[in-house]
C-alpha positions as CSV (number, residue, x, y, z in Angstrom):
1,X,-48.9,35.6,-15.0
2,X,-48.3,32.1,-13.9
3,X,-51.0,30.4,-12.0
4,X,-50.7,29.5,-8.3
5,X,-50.3,25.8,-9.3
6,X,-47.4,26.5,-11.5
7,X,-45.7,28.7,-8.9
8,X,-46.0,25.8,-6.4
9,X,-44.4,23.5,-9.0
10,X,-41.5,26.0,-9.4
11,X,-41.0,26.2,-5.7
12,X,-41.0,22.4,-5.4
13,X,-38.5,22.2,-8.2
14,X,-36.1,24.6,-6.5
15,X,-36.4,22.7,-3.2
16,X,-35.7,19.4,-4.8
17,X,-33.1,20.7,-7.2
18,X,-34.8,19.4,-10.3
19,X,-36.2,21.1,-13.5
20,X,-39.8,22.5,-13.4
21,X,-40.5,20.7,-16.7
22,X,-40.0,17.4,-15.0
23,X,-42.6,18.2,-12.3
24,X,-45.0,19.5,-14.9
25,X,-44.6,16.2,-16.9
26,X,-45.2,14.2,-13.8
27,X,-48.5,16.1,-13.1
28,X,-49.7,15.7,-16.7
29,X,-48.9,12.0,-16.6
30,X,-50.6,11.6,-13.3
31,X,-53.8,13.2,-14.6
32,X,-53.8,11.1,-17.7
33,X,-53.4,7.9,-15.6
34,X,-56.2,8.9,-13.2
35,X,-58.5,9.8,-16.1
36,X,-57.8,6.5,-17.9
37,X,-58.6,4.6,-14.7
38,X,-61.8,6.5,-14.1
39,X,-63.1,5.8,-17.6
40,X,-61.8,2.2,-17.4
41,X,-60.1,2.4,-20.9
42,X,-56.8,1.7,-22.4
43,X,-56.8,4.6,-24.8
44,X,-53.7,6.6,-25.5
45,X,-54.4,9.5,-23.1
46,X,-52.3,12.5,-22.3
47,X,-52.7,15.4,-19.8
48,X,-52.0,19.0,-20.4
49,X,-51.4,21.8,-17.9
50,X,-52.1,25.4,-18.7
51,X,-49.4,27.5,-17.0
52,X,-51.4,30.7,-17.0
53,X,-54.7,29.4,-15.7
54,X,-53.5,26.3,-13.9
55,X,-56.2,24.2,-15.6
56,X,-55.4,20.5,-16.2
57,X,-57.2,18.8,-19.1
58,X,-57.0,15.3,-20.5
59,X,-57.2,14.2,-24.1
60,X,-57.4,10.9,-26.0
61,X,-55.1,10.7,-29.0
62,X,-56.0,8.4,-31.9
63,X,-54.3,7.8,-35.3
64,X,-56.3,8.4,-38.4
65,X,-56.5,5.5,-41.0
66,X,-58.2,5.5,-44.4
67,X,-61.1,3.0,-43.7
68,X,-62.2,0.3,-41.4
69,X,-60.2,-2.4,-43.2
70,X,-57.0,-0.8,-42.1
71,X,-57.9,-0.6,-38.5
72,X,-55.7,-2.9,-36.4
73,X,-56.2,-1.3,-33.0
74,X,-59.7,-0.1,-32.6
75,X,-59.0,1.6,-29.3
76,X,-56.2,3.9,-30.6
77,X,-57.2,4.2,-34.3
78,X,-60.0,6.0,-36.0
79,X,-61.3,6.0,-39.6
80,X,-60.9,9.1,-41.8
81,X,-64.7,9.5,-42.0
82,X,-65.2,9.6,-38.2
83,X,-62.2,11.9,-37.7
84,X,-63.5,14.3,-40.4
85,X,-66.7,14.7,-38.4
86,X,-64.7,15.8,-35.3
87,X,-62.0,17.8,-37.1
88,X,-62.7,18.7,-40.7
89,X,-59.6,18.7,-42.9
90,X,-57.8,16.0,-41.0
91,X,-55.5,13.7,-43.1
92,X,-54.6,10.0,-43.0
93,X,-51.7,9.3,-40.7
94,X,-52.2,12.3,-38.5
95,X,-53.4,12.3,-34.9
96,X,-56.6,13.6,-33.6
97,X,-57.3,14.4,-30.0
98,X,-60.6,14.0,-28.2
99,X,-61.3,15.8,-25.0
100,X,-62.1,13.9,-21.8
101,X,-63.9,15.6,-19.0
102,X,-61.9,15.5,-15.7
103,X,-64.6,17.0,-13.6
104,X,-66.0,13.7,-12.4
105,X,-62.7,12.6,-11.0
106,X,-63.1,11.8,-7.3
107,X,-60.9,11.5,-4.3
108,X,-59.5,8.1,-5.3
109,X,-58.4,9.4,-8.7
110,X,-56.8,12.4,-7.0
111,X,-54.9,10.2,-4.5
112,X,-53.6,8.1,-7.4
113,X,-52.5,11.2,-9.2
114,X,-50.7,12.4,-6.0
115,X,-48.8,9.1,-5.7
116,X,-47.7,9.2,-9.3
117,X,-46.5,12.8,-8.9
118,X,-44.5,11.9,-5.8
119,X,-43.0,8.9,-7.5
120,X,-41.9,10.8,-10.6
121,X,-40.4,13.6,-8.4
122,X,-38.4,11.1,-6.4
123,X,-37.1,9.5,-9.5
124,X,-36.1,12.8,-11.0
125,X,-34.5,13.8,-7.7
126,X,-32.5,10.5,-7.7
127,X,-31.3,11.1,-11.2
128,X,-30.3,14.6,-10.3
129,X,-28.3,13.4,-7.3
130,X,-26.6,10.7,-9.3
131,X,-25.6,13.1,-12.1
132,X,-24.4,15.7,-9.6
133,X,-22.1,13.4,-7.6
134,X,-21.3,10.3,-9.7
135,X,-18.3,12.0,-11.4
136,X,-16.9,13.6,-8.2
137,X,-15.4,10.5,-6.5
138,X,-12.3,11.2,-4.3
139,X,-13.3,14.9,-4.1
140,X,-13.3,16.6,-0.7
141,X,-16.6,18.3,0.2
142,X,-17.8,20.4,3.1
143,X,-20.7,18.8,4.8
144,X,-22.9,19.4,7.9
145,X,-23.7,16.6,10.4
146,X,-27.5,16.1,10.0
147,X,-28.1,13.2,12.3
148,X,-26.5,10.0,13.7
149,X,-28.1,6.7,12.9
150,X,-26.5,4.0,15.1
151,X,-22.8,3.8,14.1
152,X,-23.4,5.7,10.9
153,X,-23.2,9.5,10.5
154,X,-25.6,11.2,8.0
155,X,-24.2,14.4,6.4
156,X,-26.0,17.1,4.5
157,X,-24.2,18.0,1.3
158,X,-26.6,20.7,0.3
159,X,-28.3,18.9,-2.6
160,X,-28.3,15.4,-1.1
161,X,-27.7,13.4,2.0
162,X,-24.5,11.3,2.4
163,X,-23.8,8.4,4.7
164,X,-20.5,7.8,6.5
165,X,-20.3,4.2,7.7
166,X,-18.3,3.1,10.8
167,X,-15.5,1.7,8.7
168,X,-14.9,5.1,7.1
169,X,-14.7,7.0,10.4
170,X,-11.7,7.7,12.6
171,X,-11.8,6.2,16.0
172,X,-10.6,9.6,17.5
173,X,-13.6,11.5,16.2
174,X,-17.0,12.2,17.8
175,X,-19.6,14.3,15.9
176,X,-22.4,16.6,17.0
177,X,-25.5,17.6,15.0
178,X,-24.8,20.8,13.1
179,X,-21.1,20.5,13.0
180,X,-19.4,21.3,9.7
181,X,-16.5,19.0,8.6
182,X,-14.7,18.1,5.5
183,X,-15.4,14.6,4.0
184,X,-14.2,12.6,1.0
185,X,-16.8,11.4,-1.5
186,X,-16.0,7.7,-1.9
187,X,-18.8,6.5,-4.3
188,X,-22.4,7.0,-5.4
189,X,-24.3,3.7,-5.0
190,X,-27.3,3.6,-7.4
191,X,-29.4,1.3,-5.2
192,X,-33.1,0.4,-5.5
193,X,-34.1,3.2,-3.1
194,X,-32.1,5.7,-5.1
195,X,-28.5,6.9,-5.3
196,X,-26.8,6.7,-1.9
197,X,-23.8,8.9,-1.5
198,X,-21.0,7.4,0.6
199,X,-18.4,9.7,2.2
200,X,-15.4,9.0,4.4
201,X,-13.3,10.7,7.0
202,X,-10.6,7.9,6.9
203,X,-9.5,8.3,3.2
204,X,-5.9,9.5,2.5
205,X,-7.3,12.2,0.2
206,X,-8.6,14.1,3.2
207,X,-5.0,14.5,4.5
208,X,-3.8,15.5,1.0
209,X,-6.5,18.2,0.9
210,X,-5.6,19.5,4.3
211,X,-2.0,19.8,3.4
212,X,-3.0,21.7,0.2
213,X,-5.0,24.1,2.3
214,X,-2.3,24.7,4.9
215,X,0.9,24.6,2.9
216,X,1.1,27.2,0.1
217,X,4.1,25.3,-1.5
218,X,1.9,22.3,-2.0
219,X,-0.9,24.4,-3.4
220,X,1.3,26.0,-6.0
221,X,3.1,22.6,-6.8
222,X,6.5,23.7,-5.6
223,X,6.3,20.8,-3.2
224,X,4.6,17.6,-4.5
225,X,3.0,14.9,-2.4
226,X,4.4,11.7,-4.0
227,X,2.8,9.1,-1.8
228,X,0.6,8.8,1.3
229,X,-0.4,5.9,3.6
230,X,-2.9,6.3,6.3
231,X,-4.5,4.4,9.1
232,X,-7.2,6.7,10.3
233,X,-7.1,7.6,14.0
234,X,-3.6,6.1,14.4
235,X,-0.8,7.4,12.0
236,X,-0.2,8.8,8.6
237,X,3.0,8.7,6.6
238,X,3.3,11.2,3.7
239,X,6.2,11.4,1.3
240,X,7.0,14.9,-0.3
241,X,9.4,16.1,-2.9
242,X,10.5,19.6,-3.8
243,X,10.7,20.9,-7.3
244,X,12.9,23.8,-6.1
245,X,16.3,22.9,-4.7
246,X,16.1,25.9,-2.4
247,X,12.9,24.7,-0.7
248,X,13.0,22.1,2.0
249,X,9.9,19.9,1.4
250,X,9.7,18.6,5.0
251,X,10.3,22.0,6.5
252,X,7.6,23.6,4.3
253,X,5.1,21.0,5.5
254,X,6.0,21.3,9.1
255,X,6.0,25.1,9.2
256,X,7.6,27.4,11.7
257,X,7.5,25.8,15.1
258,X,5.3,23.1,13.6
259,X,2.4,25.4,13.1
260,X,1.2,24.0,9.8
261,X,1.3,20.4,10.6
262,X,-0.2,21.0,14.1
263,X,-3.2,22.7,12.4
264,X,-3.7,19.5,10.3
265,X,-3.3,17.3,13.4
266,X,-6.0,19.3,15.2
267,X,-8.4,18.8,12.2
268,X,-7.7,15.1,12.4
269,X,-8.3,15.0,16.2
270,X,-4.7,14.3,17.2
271,X,-3.7,11.7,14.6
272,X,0.1,11.4,14.3
273,X,1.7,12.4,11.0
274,X,5.2,11.4,9.7
275,X,6.5,13.7,6.9
276,X,9.2,12.0,4.9
277,X,11.3,13.3,2.1
278,X,10.8,11.3,-1.1
279,X,13.7,9.6,-2.9
280,X,13.9,7.9,-6.2
281,X,16.4,5.4,-4.8
282,X,14.1,2.7,-3.2
283,X,16.6,1.7,-0.6
284,X,17.1,5.3,0.6
285,X,13.4,5.8,0.6
286,X,12.8,2.7,2.6
287,X,15.3,3.9,5.3
288,X,13.4,7.2,5.6
289,X,10.0,5.5,5.5
290,X,10.8,3.3,8.5
291,X,11.6,6.3,10.7
292,X,11.8,6.8,13.7
293,X,13.7,3.5,13.6
294,X,17.4,3.6,12.5
295,X,18.0,1.1,9.7
296,X,21.4,-0.6,9.3
297,X,21.0,-1.6,5.7
298,X,18.4,-2.3,3.0
299,X,18.7,-4.7,0.1
300,X,16.5,-5.7,-2.7
301,X,15.7,-9.4,-2.6
302,X,13.2,-9.7,-5.5
303,X,13.0,-6.9,-8.0
304,X,10.1,-8.5,-9.9
305,X,8.0,-9.1,-6.8
306,X,9.1,-5.8,-5.3
307,X,10.5,-7.3,-2.0
308,X,13.0,-5.6,0.3
309,X,15.0,-7.0,3.2
310,X,15.7,-4.5,6.0
311,X,18.3,-5.2,8.7
312,X,18.1,-3.2,11.9
313,X,20.0,-3.3,15.2
314,X,18.6,-5.7,17.8
315,X,17.5,-2.7,19.9
316,X,15.7,-1.1,16.9
317,X,13.6,-4.1,15.8
318,X,10.5,-3.4,17.9
319,X,10.6,0.3,16.9
320,X,10.9,-0.5,13.2
321,X,7.9,-2.9,13.4
322,X,5.8,-0.5,15.4
323,X,2.8,-1.2,17.6
324,X,0.9,-4.2,16.1
325,X,3.1,-3.9,13.0
326,X,1.8,-0.5,12.2
327,X,5.1,1.3,11.3
328,X,6.3,-1.4,8.8
329,X,2.8,-1.8,7.4
330,X,2.5,1.9,6.6
331,X,6.0,2.0,5.2
332,X,5.2,-0.9,2.9
333,X,2.0,0.8,1.7
334,X,4.0,4.1,1.2
335,X,6.7,2.3,-0.8
336,X,4.5,-0.1,-2.7
337,X,7.0,-2.8,-1.8
338,X,6.9,-5.8,0.5
339,X,9.3,-5.3,3.5
340,X,10.9,-8.1,5.5
341,X,12.5,-6.8,8.7
342,X,15.2,-8.7,10.5
343,X,17.5,-8.0,13.4
344,X,21.3,-8.3,13.1
345,X,21.2,-11.5,15.2
346,X,18.5,-13.1,13.1
347,X,20.4,-12.3,9.9
348,X,23.6,-13.7,11.4
349,X,21.9,-17.0,12.3
350,X,20.3,-17.1,8.9
351,X,23.7,-16.7,7.2
352,X,25.2,-19.4,9.5
353,X,22.5,-21.8,8.6
354,X,23.0,-21.1,4.9
355,X,26.7,-21.7,5.2
356,X,26.1,-25.0,7.1
357,X,23.6,-26.0,4.4
358,X,26.2,-25.3,1.7
359,X,29.0,-27.2,3.4
360,X,26.8,-30.1,4.4
361,X,26.8,-28.9,8.0
362,X,28.8,-30.6,10.7
363,X,26.9,-33.0,12.9
364,X,29.0,-34.8,15.5
365,X,27.0,-36.8,17.9
366,X,27.3,-35.6,21.5
367,X,28.2,-39.1,22.7
368,X,31.7,-38.7,21.3
369,X,32.6,-36.3,24.1
370,X,33.3,-39.0,26.6
371,X,34.5,-36.5,29.3
372,X,30.9,-35.4,29.8
373,X,29.8,-38.6,31.3
374,X,26.6,-40.5,30.7
375,X,24.4,-38.6,33.1
376,X,25.2,-35.2,31.6
377,X,24.8,-36.5,28.1
378,X,21.4,-37.9,28.9
379,X,20.3,-34.5,30.3
380,X,21.6,-32.7,27.2
381,X,19.8,-35.1,24.9
382,X,16.6,-34.7,26.9
383,X,16.9,-30.9,26.3
384,X,17.2,-31.4,22.5
385,X,21.0,-31.0,22.3
386,X,22.3,-34.0,20.2
387,X,25.4,-32.6,18.5
388,X,28.7,-31.2,19.7
389,X,28.3,-28.2,17.5
390,X,24.9,-27.4,19.0
391,X,26.3,-27.6,22.4
392,X,29.2,-25.3,21.5
393,X,26.8,-22.6,20.2
394,X,24.9,-22.4,23.4
395,X,25.6,-19.7,26.0
396,X,26.1,-20.4,29.7
397,X,22.8,-18.8,30.4
398,X,21.0,-21.2,28.0
399,X,22.7,-24.2,29.5
400,X,21.8,-23.2,33.1
401,X,18.1,-23.3,32.1
402,X,18.4,-27.1,31.5
403,X,17.2,-29.0,34.5
404,X,20.0,-30.6,36.5
405,X,22.8,-28.4,35.2
406,X,24.5,-26.1,37.8
407,X,27.7,-24.2,37.9
408,X,30.0,-27.2,38.4
409,X,28.3,-29.1,35.6
410,X,28.5,-26.1,33.4
411,X,32.3,-25.8,34.1
412,X,32.7,-29.5,33.3
413,X,30.8,-29.1,30.0
414,X,33.0,-26.2,29.1
415,X,36.2,-28.1,29.8
416,X,35.0,-31.2,28.0
417,X,34.0,-29.2,24.9
418,X,37.3,-27.3,24.9
419,X,39.3,-30.5,25.2
420,X,37.3,-32.1,22.4
421,X,38.0,-29.3,19.9
422,X,41.6,-28.8,21.2
423,X,42.3,-32.5,20.5
424,X,41.3,-32.0,16.8
425,X,43.4,-28.8,16.6
426,X,46.5,-30.6,18.0
427,X,46.0,-33.5,15.6
428,X,45.8,-31.2,12.6
429,X,48.9,-29.2,13.8
430,X,51.0,-32.4,14.3
431,X,50.1,-33.7,10.9
432,X,51.1,-30.4,9.3
433,X,54.4,-30.5,11.2
434,X,55.1,-34.0,10.0
435,X,54.4,-33.2,6.5
436,X,56.6,-30.1,6.5
437,X,59.8,-31.6,8.3
438,X,62.3,-33.3,5.9
439,X,63.4,-36.9,6.5
440,X,66.9,-37.5,8.1
441,X,68.0,-39.6,5.2
442,X,67.2,-36.8,2.9
443,X,69.2,-34.4,5.0
444,X,72.3,-36.8,4.9
445,X,72.0,-37.2,1.2
446,X,71.7,-33.5,0.7
447,X,74.7,-32.7,2.9
448,X,77.0,-35.3,1.1
449,X,76.1,-33.9,-2.3
450,X,76.8,-30.3,-1.0
451,X,80.3,-31.4,0.4
452,X,81.3,-33.0,-2.9
453,X,80.2,-30.0,-4.8
454,X,82.2,-27.8,-2.5
455,X,85.4,-29.9,-2.8
456,X,85.1,-29.9,-6.6
457,X,84.8,-26.2,-6.6
458,X,87.9,-25.8,-4.3
459,X,90.1,-28.0,-6.5
460,X,89.0,-26.2,-9.6
461,X,89.6,-22.8,-7.9
462,X,93.1,-23.8,-6.7
463,X,94.4,-25.0,-10.1
464,X,94.1,-21.7,-11.8
465,X,95.7,-20.0,-8.9
466,X,98.9,-22.2,-9.0
467,X,99.3,-21.6,-12.7
468,X,99.1,-17.9,-12.3
469,X,101.8,-17.9,-9.5
470,X,104.2,-19.9,-11.7
471,X,103.8,-17.5,-14.6
472,X,104.4,-14.5,-12.4
473,X,107.6,-16.1,-11.0
474,X,108.9,-16.8,-14.6
475,X,108.3,-13.2,-15.7
476,X,110.3,-11.8,-12.7
477,X,113.3,-14.0,-13.6
478,X,113.4,-12.9,-17.2
479,X,113.3,-9.2,-16.1
480,X,116.3,-9.8,-13.7
481,X,118.3,-11.4,-16.5
482,X,117.8,-8.5,-18.9
483,X,118.9,-6.0,-16.2
484,X,122.2,-8.0,-15.6
485,X,122.9,-8.1,-19.4
486,X,122.5,-4.4,-19.6
């Protein structure tokens, strides 16, 4: 039967989650250290624990050498002659142990042994924790809230404690001691004080695990989670794809009347979740990822750098960007591409600027519009309008914002600009007409040539006609003569 001491060691081992042999080794090493310190020696000493009786003894171990000439370490070596007196039949090279009495060990030695035992147990416990959790990163575990230290929450994982720092918490969550929640194991930090397990409630893997628990189609791989992007406490976007054409991936995740996704939202304390159908076509996927905003068109600007340009209606721009850029930020994280969102008006202005840059860009000084008058020109220049083209592109509302320009001045500016551009249009039209109209001399020459050609054709046409008539008349006279002769 095991002694009471060994039973206590087994109980401690189960409590700390370590092997009993480790604790026994710690006890034996502590006794050896305390005995060595008591006898003030550097001899190679070991302790031994008898499991049945609970007795702890200490022994000095020395190596046997042939004679005194071969002794290099007098403390840990002994000659064959001396060893034979203690243990007859001993051989050279073997070890001999000499008993050391541990009865005189006092309170100080016992305290030293206690410290050594605690230290060894703590080291063994740290190694056990590290080996237990080091390979389980990104795994979802069920934990109990043990205590709250400042902004950090300490969880009990069963075999170890885990810390959840503020950055890994959702702003919507408040914990109470004893509450059971699911956490994601982020890493095991092997610090000087021992392995520190870091867990998170903000990792995307938590949402993935919740969907696997609530949606059977995801659990059996009928529906696959292709990508997920999360900002804890705010919004999560998750892209799903079905491997069965008869299964709607979005509908499977939402559930009847939204029961499945609502259960997940409750677990996340009200965090919004956008479920998106995955598409291999990046432009189509981008349109869906930016929901609820309606996208006009998507184009790839740089395939190597993975950059997209998204054009939305002017009224949809703020919705596509989202609060503090959250919607486009999550969409970019979901896609793995950089997204540049522009409104239709911004894109139009950009195209106009590019066209002007390609054509050299018109830049007519505003002073050339003399109808404006010097005072109006000075007001426009003071407002930063220095070209006629810039003035023409401005709306009446923008012009009215310029100091000193009212309705009458606005009307005068409109008429002056219209006359200025109309003058150029008339000039271009007159030049075209002049170039297209033939000269009078050319007309006369053309008419004379046509008349001569006509007269020639008439003469040529009349000559054959006269010859034909004479021949017909001659033929008729010959026929009449023949009839008279008959």
